[in-house]
C-alpha positions in Angstrom: 30.1 45.6 -30.7 28.5 48.0 -28.3 25.7 50.2 -29.7 26.2 53.9 -29.2 23.5 56.1 -27.8 23.1 58.0 -31.1 22.5 54.8 -33.1 19.8 53.4 -30.8 16.3 54.0 -31.8 14.3 56.5 -29.8 10.6 56.8 -29.4 8.9 59.7 -31.1 5.5 61.2 -30.8 3.0 60.1 -33.4 0.6 62.8 -34.7 -2.7 61.9 -36.2 -4.6 64.1 -38.6 -7.6 61.8 -39.2 -11.0 62.3 -37.6 -11.6 58.6 -36.9 -10.5 56.8 -33.8 -8.8 53.5 -33.5 -11.3 50.8 -32.7 -8.6 48.4 -31.3 -5.7 49.1 -29.0 -2.3 48.0 -30.2 -1.4 44.8 -28.4 1.7 44.6 -26.2 4.1 42.7 -28.6 6.6 42.1 -25.8 4.1 40.5 -23.4 5.1 36.9 -24.2 8.8 37.6 -23.4 8.2 39.7 -20.3 5.5 37.5 -18.8 7.5 34.3 -19.4 10.6 35.9 -17.7 8.5 37.0 -14.8 6.9 33.5 -14.4 10.3 31.9 -14.7 12.0 34.0 -11.9 9.0 35.1 -9.8 11.4 37.9 -8.6 8.5 40.1 -7.4 7.2 37.4 -5.0 8.5 36.6 -1.6 10.0 33.1 -1.2 7.0 31.7 0.7 4.6 32.7 -2.0 6.5 31.3 -5.0 4.7 28.7 -7.1 6.2 25.4 -8.2 7.3 26.7 -11.7 10.3 28.1 -13.5 13.6 28.0 -11.6 11.8 27.4 -8.3 10.5 24.1 -9.8 14.0 23.1 -11.0 15.6 23.7 -7.6 12.8 21.8 -5.8 13.3 18.9 -8.3 17.1 18.8 -7.8 17.1 19.0 -4.0 17.4 17.3 -1.6 20.7 15.6 -2.4 21.7 12.8 -0.2 25.1 11.2 0.4 25.7 7.5 -0.5 25.4 6.3 3.1 22.3 8.5 3.7 24.1 10.3 6.6 24.1 13.7 5.0 21.6 15.6 3.0 21.6 19.0 1.3 18.2 20.7 1.2 17.0 23.7 -0.8 15.5 26.5 1.3 15.0 29.5 -1.0 16.8 31.8 -3.5 17.4 35.5 -3.6 18.2 38.0 -6.3 20.5 40.8 -5.5 20.9 44.3 -7.0 22.8 44.8 -10.3 26.3 46.1 -10.0 26.2 48.2 -13.2 23.5 50.1 -15.1 22.4 49.0 -18.6 24.3 51.9 -20.1 27.5 51.0 -18.3 27.1 47.3 -19.5 26.8 48.5 -23.1 29.9 50.6 -22.8 32.0 48.1 -20.9 30.7 45.1 -22.9 29.4 43.4 -19.8 26.3 41.3 -19.1 23.5 43.2 -17.3 22.5 40.9 -14.5 22.2 40.6 -10.7 23.6 38.1 -8.2 21.7 34.8 -7.9 22.1 33.3 -4.5 20.6 30.1 -3.1 20.1 29.3 0.6 20.9 25.6 1.3 20.7 23.6 4.5 23.2 20.8 5.3 21.6 18.2 7.6 24.0 16.4 9.8 24.3 16.3 13.6 23.9 20.0 13.7 22.0 21.5 10.7 23.9 24.3 8.9 22.2 26.8 6.7 24.3 29.0 4.4 23.9 31.3 1.3 25.6 30.0 -1.9 26.4 32.3 -4.8 25.7 30.5 -8.1 26.3 33.3 -10.6 24.6 36.3 -12.2 21.1 36.1 -13.6 20.6 38.3 -16.7 18.0 41.0 -16.3 15.3 41.5 -19.0 14.8 45.1 -20.1 11.4 46.6 -20.8 11.5 45.6 -24.5 12.1 41.9 -23.8 15.8 42.1 -24.5 18.9 41.2 -22.5 22.3 42.8 -22.6 24.9 40.0 -23.0 28.5 41.1 -23.3 27.4 44.6 -24.2 25.1 43.6 -27.0 21.3 43.4 -26.9 20.0 39.9 -27.4 16.5 38.4 -27.3 15.2 34.9 -26.7 13.4 33.6 -29.8 10.2 31.7 -29.0 10.0 28.3 -30.7 7.0 26.1 -31.7 7.5 22.4 -30.8 5.3 19.4 -30.4 3.3 19.4 -27.2 3.7 16.5 -24.9 0.8 14.1 -24.8 -0.6 11.5 -27.2 -1.1 11.9 -31.0 -2.8 9.5 -33.4 -1.8 9.6 -37.1 -2.2 7.5 -40.2 1.1 6.4 -41.8 1.7 4.9 -45.3 3.1 1.4 -45.2 6.4 1.3 -47.1 5.7 -2.0 -48.8 2.0 -1.6 -49.6 -0.6 1.1 -50.2 -2.3 0.6 -46.8 -2.6 3.4 -44.4 -2.0 2.1 -40.9 -2.8 4.0 -37.6 -0.2 4.6 -35.0 0.2 6.7 -31.9 3.0 8.4 -30.1 3.1 9.1 -26.4 5.4 12.1 -26.0 6.6 13.1 -22.5 7.9 16.4 -21.4 11.0 14.6 -20.4 12.0 11.0 -21.1 11.6 8.3 -23.7 9.0 8.4 -26.6 6.7 5.4 -27.0 5.4 4.7 -30.5 2.6 2.1 -31.0 2.1 0.9 -34.6 -0.5 -1.3 -36.3 1.6 -3.5 -38.5 0.7 -4.8 -42.0 0.1 -8.2 -40.4 -2.7 -6.6 -38.3 -0.7 -6.8 -35.0 0.4 -4.2 -32.5 4.1 -3.3 -32.1 5.9 -0.9 -29.8 9.1 1.0 -30.2 10.8 2.9 -27.3 12.9 5.7 -28.6 15.1 4.2 -31.3 15.0 0.6 -30.0 13.8 -2.4 -32.1 10.1 -3.2 -32.3 8.4 -5.7 -30.0 4.8 -6.7 -29.2 2.7 -4.1 -27.4 1.5 -6.8 -25.0 5.1 -7.2 -23.8 5.1 -3.6 -22.7 1.8 -4.0 -20.9 3.0 -7.1 -19.0 6.1 -5.2 -17.9 4.1 -2.2 -16.7 2.1 -4.1 -14.1 2.3 -7.7 -12.8 -1.5 -7.8 -13.0 -1.2 -8.1 -16.7 1.3 -10.9 -16.6 -1.2 -13.5 -18.0 -3.2 -13.4 -21.2 -6.6 -13.5 -19.5 -6.1 -10.1 -17.8 -4.9 -8.6 -21.0 -8.0 -9.8 -22.9 -10.3 -8.5 -20.1 -8.7 -5.1 -20.3 -9.9 -4.6 -23.9 -13.0 -6.7 -24.4 -16.2 -7.5 -22.4 -16.4 -11.1 -21.3 -19.0 -13.4 -19.8 -19.0 -16.6 -17.8 -21.1 -19.4 -19.2 -22.3 -22.1 -16.9 -21.8 -25.6 -18.3 -24.3 -28.4 -17.5 -24.1 -31.0 -20.2 -24.0 -31.3 -24.0 -26.9 -28.9 -24.3 -24.5 -26.1 -23.3 -22.4 -26.6 -26.5 -24.1 -23.6 -28.3 -23.1 -21.3 -25.4 -19.4 -21.7 -26.0 -19.0 -22.9 -29.6 -17.5 -20.3 -31.9 -16.5 -18.0 -29.1 -13.0 -17.0 -27.7 -11.8 -18.6 -24.5 -10.6 -15.8 -22.2 -8.6 -18.1 -19.9 -7.1 -21.5 -20.4 -9.8 -24.2 -20.3 -8.4 -27.3 -18.5 -9.7 -30.7 -17.5 -11.1 -30.5 -14.0 -9.6 -32.2 -11.0 -10.8 -35.8 -10.7 -10.5 -36.4 -14.4 -7.9 -38.8 -15.8 -6.4 -35.8 -17.7 -6.7 -33.3 -14.9 -4.7 -30.1 -15.6 -4.4 -30.6 -19.3 -5.4 -27.7 -21.5 -8.4 -28.2 -23.7 -8.4 -24.7 -25.2 -5.7 -22.1 -24.6 -6.6 -18.5 -23.7 -7.3 -16.3 -26.7 -8.1 -19.3 -29.0 -11.5 -19.9 -30.7 -13.5 -22.8 -29.3 -14.2 -25.2 -32.1 -17.2 -27.6 -32.2 -15.0 -30.5 -31.1 -13.5 -28.5 -28.3 -17.0 -27.4 -27.2 -18.1 -31.0 -27.0 -15.1 -32.0 -24.9 -15.7 -29.0 -22.5 -19.3 -29.9 -22.0 -18.7 -33.6 -21.4 -15.5 -33.4 -19.3 -17.1 -32.0 -16.2 -16.0 -28.4 -16.6 -18.5 -26.3 -14.6 -18.0 -22.8 -16.2 -16.1 -21.1 -19.0 -15.2 -17.4 -19.4 -15.7 -16.5 -23.1 -16.1 -13.5 -25.4 -17.4 -12.8 -28.8 -15.0 -12.9 -31.8 -13.8 -9.3 -32.2 -14.1 -7.4 -35.4 -10.5 -6.2 -35.1 -8.1 -9.0 -34.1 -5.2 -6.7 -33.3 -4.9 -7.6 -29.6 -5.0 -11.4 -30.3 -2.4 -11.1 -33.0 -0.2 -9.1 -30.7 -0.6 -11.8 -28.0 0.4 -14.4 -30.6 3.5 -12.4 -31.4 4.4 -12.0 -27.7 7.0 -14.5 -26.7 6.7 -13.7 -23.0 4.1 -15.1 -20.6 4.8 -13.3 -17.3 5.8 -9.9 -15.9 9.4 -11.0 -15.3 9.9 -12.4 -18.8 8.5 -9.1 -20.2 11.0 -7.0 -18.2 13.9 -9.2 -19.5 12.6 -8.9 -23.1 12.5 -5.1 -22.9 15.9 -5.0 -21.3 17.3 -7.0 -24.2 15.8 -4.5 -26.6 17.1 -1.4 -24.8 20.5 -2.9 -23.9 21.4 -5.3 -26.7 24.6 -7.2 -25.9 24.3 -7.0 -22.2 23.5 -10.2 -20.3 19.9 -10.0 -19.1 19.4 -9.9 -15.3 16.1 -9.5 -13.7 17.1 -6.8 -11.1 18.9 -4.7 -13.7 15.9 -5.1 -16.0 13.5 -4.0 -13.3 15.7 -1.0 -12.4 16.0 0.1 -16.1 12.3 -0.1 -16.6 11.7 1.9 -13.4 14.1 4.6 -14.5 12.5 4.7 -17.9 8.9 5.1 -16.9 8.3 5.4 -13.1 11.1 7.7 -12.0 9.7 11.3 -12.2 13.2 12.7 -12.4 13.8 10.8 -15.7 10.3 10.4 -17.1 7.7 13.2 -16.8 4.6 13.8 -18.8 4.2 17.3 -17.6 1.0 19.2 -16.8 0.3 19.8 -20.5 1.1 16.2 -21.4 -1.2 14.8 -18.7 -4.0 17.2 -19.7 -3.8 16.2 -23.4 -3.8 12.5 -22.6 -6.9 12.9 -20.4 -8.7 15.0 -23.0 -7.9 12.7 -26.0 -8.6 9.4 -24.2 -11.4 10.7 -22.0 -9.6 9.9 -18.7 -10.1 11.6 -15.3 -6.6 11.2 -14.0 -5.3 13.9 -11.7 -3.0 16.5 -13.5 -0.5 15.9 -10.7 0.1 12.3 -12.0 3.2 12.8 -14.1 4.1 9.2 -15.0 2.5 6.9 -17.6 0.1 4.4 -16.0 -0.9 1.0 -17.5 -4.4 2.3 -17.8 -3.1 5.1 -20.1 -1.4 2.6 -22.3 -4.6 0.4 -22.5 -6.7 3.4 -23.4 -4.3 4.4 -26.1 -4.4 0.9 -27.6 -8.2 0.8 -27.4 -8.3 4.1 -29.3 -6.1 2.4 -32.0 -8.6 -0.4 -32.2 -11.4 2.1 -32.7 -9.3 3.8 -35.5 -8.8 0.4 -37.2 -12.4 -0.6 -37.0 -14.8 0.3 -39.8 -17.2 3.1 -38.8 -15.3 3.9 -35.6 -15.7 7.2 -33.8 -12.0 7.8 -33.2 -10.3 10.7 -35.1 -6.7 11.2 -36.1 -4.7 14.3 -35.1 -3.1 16.9 -37.3 0.4 17.2 -35.8 1.0 20.5 -37.7 -2.1 22.1 -36.2 -1.3 24.9 -33.8 -3.5 23.2 -31.2 -1.0 20.4 -31.1 1.9 22.7 -30.8 3.4 24.5 -27.9 5.2 27.8 -27.7 8.5 27.4 -25.9 9.5 30.7 -24.4 12.1 31.4 -21.7 
């Protein structure tokens, strides 16, 4: 229903009879609306000076569009905003939307490039009070508070016990959520969106072929050292420590290639004696960790290579489909490395850098293996007694974001 001119509120002069002056000026209560609209359209800037934000960012992200055979491509050049056909008062009376033509210049690349203007519709115009006229009625866009993209660490109550277990959520601006949980069995599990849980080490193996073996995963979380082996006097150097890589009988031995101690296993006294008397020259070891989450997650991980991890995740995300390596690789790439489908956003990258003390460029919009390793390391610190890590209050306004236009 249109609002008549008599019913609309009019501004009136305010008379003050007091002697005191106002110490603070009244804030512009419509600034959030008007500023967000201006940043979204950038209608006062020329095409060459527009920043990569708002509708300009959306158009740059969509284009260019290529044909299937790569012979044709459609590129975005710029957009223009025309003049409104009706005045605000006419739109109220005629029950129309107050807007102006929105046209986009596109270039079709073939043998001879063609550049033309395309009309996409009318763009609603915001009035001075932050309102729009839609079908003759005044409407406003209500700002919303929502969770900021980034990483959040919380403590969750286990359903079957009274233990509080730490977990983290990596929330992108666009794409799949990743939730990493410490289980009641002191292991690390991962859930992608609403999929079933699997070992966090499986996800790391799938993210980078470098982490396809257990040794590289252990080195990513713990300091290691290489101990030189001379004879039986070297037994105290390795006894009671964790083998970082598989310890095997050396070449020339009758049992060459056989594993003495598997990667991630504790070296017992008997194993240490065998190592020091079998001709092994050196062993990479580490101290027994206070928090065994990574080693328990390695034990729960049924994969042992990058390819197996991709297939395992594919089975979780596409249950019932026959696993194929190329399809698994394509699905994982679409989920986490394609910027069009997965994007942390500038705010998300900033919050991850701040929380995990990383120095990654804010232009990096995808999740890197190093980000995942840093998040798991933070969970280890949360699980350790006397750790310096802190949980986040997801209801705190510092972890919320105002969604405007």
